[in-house]
N, C-alpha and C positions, 0 to 999 in steps of 0.2 A: 139808445144804451150807450151809456159813456163807456170809452176806451177802457178806462180801470175795472169798470164792470165785465167788462167781455173779456178781460185778461184774467180776471179772478175766476171767470165761471170756466174759462180754457185750462188754467190751471188743476182745476179739482181733479179731473181726470187723468193729467199728464204726471203731477207732481208725485202720486205713489210710483208711477213707470219709471221715472226717473230714480227713485229710489232702489228699485230692485235693481238698476245697472249698478248703484253702488254698492246694494249687496253683494252682486256678482264680483265687483272688484274687491271688495274687502275680504271675501272669501277667499279668492285668490291670493290676496296678499299673504293671510295667516295659514291657509290652511297646509300649505307647503310643510313646515315644522311637523306636522303630523303623518305626512307620508314621507318623508325624508331616509327614514330604514328602509323601505319598501323601492324607493327608488335607488338607492345604494346596492343594494343586493341586486337590482332587475339589471342596473347599468355595469356591475362588476366595477362600482369605483368605492374608494373609503368614503367613510361619513363626514369627514371633516373638509373632502374633497367636493362631495354633494352638497356640502352646506352653502357652497356660491350658488346654489339654484335660487335660495332666500336673497343672498346677497347682492347678487347682480341684479335682481328684480327691484329692489328697495333702493339700492343707489342710481339706477337708471331712472326711477321715479323722483328722486330725491332730485338730481339736475335737471333733469326734462321739464319738471312742473313748473317751474318760473319761465324756462324758455320758451316751452309751446304754448303758456299764455301771454308772451308778449309776441309771439310771432303770428297768433290766431286772432288778436285782439279783434281787428276790424272785421273777422269773418261773421256771418251770420249763424246765430248760435245753435240752432236746427241741424246745418250742415256739418258744423264741428262734432256733435254730439254723434250723427250717424258716423261720421268718419273713425271718432275715437272707440266707437263700440264695435265697428267692424273691425279695425286693427287688433282690438284686444279678442275679440272671436278667433280670428286668423291665429294670434298668439298664441293662444291654446290649444285650438288645433295641431298645431306645429310640434307644442310641447307633447300632445297625447301620441303624437307619431315619432318622435324624438327615439332613435336606438342607442344613442351616446351620449354622454357627458356634454361634449362640445355641442351638440347640436339643439339640447334641451337648452343650453344657457344662452344661445342665440334667439332662440324662440321665447325665452322669458324677458328679454330685452324688448323684444316686439310687442310682448303684451303689456310690461311697463310703459312703453310710450303711449298705449292706447290709454291705461289706467290714470296716468298724469295728466293728460289732455281732457281727460271725462268729468272727472268729479268738480276741478274746478267752473268749469262751463254748465254743468248739471246746477248747482248751486246758484249761478247767476241768472239761469233761466228760470229756475222756481221763482226768484225773488222778481223777475220782471215780469214773469205771468201773475203773479198775485198782487192784490190791492195791496197799496203801501201800509197799511195796518194788520195785513196777514202776512207778511214777508220773511219775519224771523221764524214764524210757524211752517212756512212754506219750505227755507233753508233748513229747517232743524228735521222736517220729513226726508230731504233727500241725505241729508247728514245722517240721519237714523238708520238708514241701510247700511251704514258702516259699521256701526256699532251691533246691528243685528245680527251680523257676520259672524263676531264671536260668539254669539248666542246659539245660532242654530247653523250655519253656512259651514262653519270649520269643523263643530263635531260631524254632522251628517257628511262632508267630505271626506273625512277620515275614515269613518265607518264603510264608506263607500269602497274607499280605496283596499279596504281590510278585506272586503266580501268579494270585488270585481278586479281588482289592481288599481295601481295609483292613476293610469292613463285614462281609467272611467270619469274619475274625477274631473280631470283638465276636458274631457268630451263632454262632459255635463256645463262645464263653465261656457266653452265655445258655443254650445246650444243657446245657451241663456243669453250671451252676450249677442247673437245673431238674430234673437227674435226680439231683443228689446232694441236693436237698430231698426228692425224693421217697423216696432209699434212706434217708435220714435218718428222714423221718415213717413209715416201715416197719419199720426195722431197728435204731434206737436205742430202748434203753430210757427211761422217764420219769428223769430226774435233777434232785433237789431239792438246792441246794446250802444251807451258812448264809447267813443275812442277809448281802448284800455291804454295805461301808461306803459311806455316802453322798459326794457329789460333795465336799463341804468337807473329808473325810476323807481321800479321794484326794489331795487337793491339799495335804495338812499337810507333807507333808517337804520340800516346797519351800524352807521355812526353814531348811533344813539346809544352810551356803552350801557345803558338801562336793557335795550332792546337785545343788544350781543348778550350779555347776562343770563337773558330770559331763555334765549334760544339755546345757549350753551347747556343750560340746565334740562331743558329738553333731550338736547343729544346725551350728555349725560346719563340719565336715567333710562332713557330708551335703549342706548346701548348695555348698560346694564341690565337691564331686562330678556334682553334678546341675545345675550350671551346663552343662557340656560335655555330660553322659550324656543329659539331656532332647533337645538337638538332634544326638545321635551319628550320625544319617542325613547331616546338613550337615556336620559336624565329616571324617568320613570319607570325603566324596564323593570328594577326589580318588585314594584308593586304591581306590574302589569304583565309580566311574565313575557313579555315582548306581544301581547295580544291586542291588537288594532281597536275591536270593538271596546275593549276596556279602557284604551287610550280615548277612544272618542267620549267614552262616558266622563272621563276626567276632564278633557277639554270643557264639555258642556257644563260644568260645574265653573272652570273657570267664566265660560262666557255667561252663566246666569249672575254669577257675581261680579263681573266683569260691568254688566248693564247695572246691576244695582249701585256700584261705586262710583259710575257716571251721575246716577241722580244723586246719592248723598253728597258727593263732593259738589255739584251746583249749588245745592240747596245749603251746606255748610257754609258755602262761600259766602253766598247770599248773607247769611247770617254774622259769621264771624270775619268774612274778608279772607283774602286770598293769602297771607304770608302765613295764618298759623295752619291752614286745611292744607295747603301745599306740603308744610313741613312735617305735619303728622302722617300724610300719605309717603310720603320718600321716606321716614323711619320706618314704618309697616313693611313697605316693599324692601327695605334691606334687611330688615330682620327676617323675612320670610324667604331670600335669596341665601341668607349666611346659613340659615338652618337647613337647607332641602338635602346636604346629605343625611342627617337624622330623620327627615321626615319620608324620603322619598322610596324605603323599603317595605313598608305594608299600604295597604290599600286604605288603610283608616286615616291614618297620618297624611296620605296623599293626598283624598278628598280635603282635609282641612288646610294644607298648604295651598292646593290650588284654587279654594274660595278666599283664602286669604289674600293671596296674589292678584287675583283678579280685581277684587274691591280696591286695594291699594294702588294697583297701575292704572286703573282708570280715573280713580279718584282725583288723580293729578292733572287732569285734561282741563277740567271748569275753572280751577284756580291760575292756570298757567294761561288760558284764555282772556282772564279776566284781567290780568296782569298787563297782559298785551294791549288790552282796550285801554283800559287807563292811563297807560305810557301814550298813547296818542289815537284817542279814538277815531278821528278823520280817515287815520291810516289802517282801519282796524283790520279790512281783508288782506291787504297786502300785507301786515304782520303775520297774521295767521297763515299766509301763504308761504313765509319764511319758515314759520312753526312748525308746518307741515313738512317742508324741506327736512328740517332738523329732525322730525320725527321718523321719516323714511332714511335718512343718512344714520340715524340711531340702530333702525332694523339693520343695516346693511352691514356697519361696523359690529353690530352684536355677533351677526353670521361670521364674519371676516376672524375677529379676534378667538370667538369661540372654537372655530375650527384650528387655529394655532393652539389654541391652549388644551384643544382634544390631541393634537398630533405630537406636542412635545412635553404635555402633563404624566403621560405614562399610566399607568392603574388607577391612579387617583385623578385623571383629567377630569372625568366628568363631576366629579365633586368639587374640582374649583374652579367651575363655571360659576357655581351660584358664589364663592366666595369672592371671585373677581366682578361679579355681578353686583352684589352687596357692595364691594368698594367705590364701583361706579356711582351706587345710589347714594353713598355719603356723601361722595363729590359734589354730586349734585344738589344735596341738603345745602352744603356750603356755599355754591354759587346761588342758589335762590336766596340765602341770608344777605349775601353782600350786595346782592342786584339792586334793592331799595334804598341802599345808601347811597349808590350812584347820581352823579349829578349829570344833566341832560347836558349834551355841548351848547356853549352860548352862543348869540350872535358876535358876529364878526362883522368890523367896519373896516374901511379901505383908507389907507394913507395916501399922502398927496403923491408919493412917488407910483400908486397904483398897487402896493403890494399890503395883502390882508394881514389884519394884526387882531388878535384876540380882543374882544369889547371888554373895559373896564367897569366894574360896578362904581356907582358914585360914591364919593366920601372915602 
């Protein structure tokens, strides 16, 4: 049996397992938005202050993803995955046991560190274990776990918190992380990858203005969306009357249409190209956010808003990835790592800015979340239009004195 065939056979049972770990991490990332009101009430803190639970997690992920990837690049992948899942499980157990906001924030930092280490390692392991012609599908299965979290994990976690308390959601995630860690340790073969580039090499593409524009676009629309999504319990309170089960159903609507938005965005990008698809998605996202004050008062309009929100938010992802791969195909994984950091930085900033809007916005603070979010979606629309017009950095030559100077075009 060839090595490739052996790897392919080994990958068949473990790739779905790696996807389960990604599902747990995706649920952990997004479920906090649905349980914030319960956390704030139980810990005796304001909703704005409790928003730091989501902000700290996302910020830690954004900062540590490239750093931990560089530091662990030479380690065997199975060991990295087991460590990351163990840290993730410990962080969720600590979150469930937290009895004050400070302890919960520290636990979320620990959880985010495990999550930031896991996702890139799981994707790389799935690709390494699959035959070359199946690597794309293997990676898609792993990353599909993140998308599935918005469909099933987040609504279920929100419902569980409403029925048994928010700590139950974190206990469930801790258990899932521990089971995945044990299964990976027992079922995943040893995986060694070529030496990964260091942190400086990972950040080198930022010098290309097209990359910077694309990443800034992601940062802007993710921040805009999470201004309101972080505090979705408060935003939809008029429609749900504060009932957690009803909120879970609305989040299920969001998740179903988010998965559909990913599929639509991918197929539309293949047919019409990235720029028009991204522009349409961002325009739709701005529209649904700016009209939130009008749609959050009844269940019927809230369902429509969450459906459109899910489609437009997730339809942005395929064209963004396509744009990055088009800029530098050889640096695709690196550029997606930077884009992932921008995604979680946007989640973090959205929670932070949204908290300030609630604090200083008075009686209309909740309504202004959508308005500020829409403004940032429009800003993302503008940066996405500018990006394709930017030119890549030109080659540089060296003078006799040894100082670099820009290369000049002939003629």
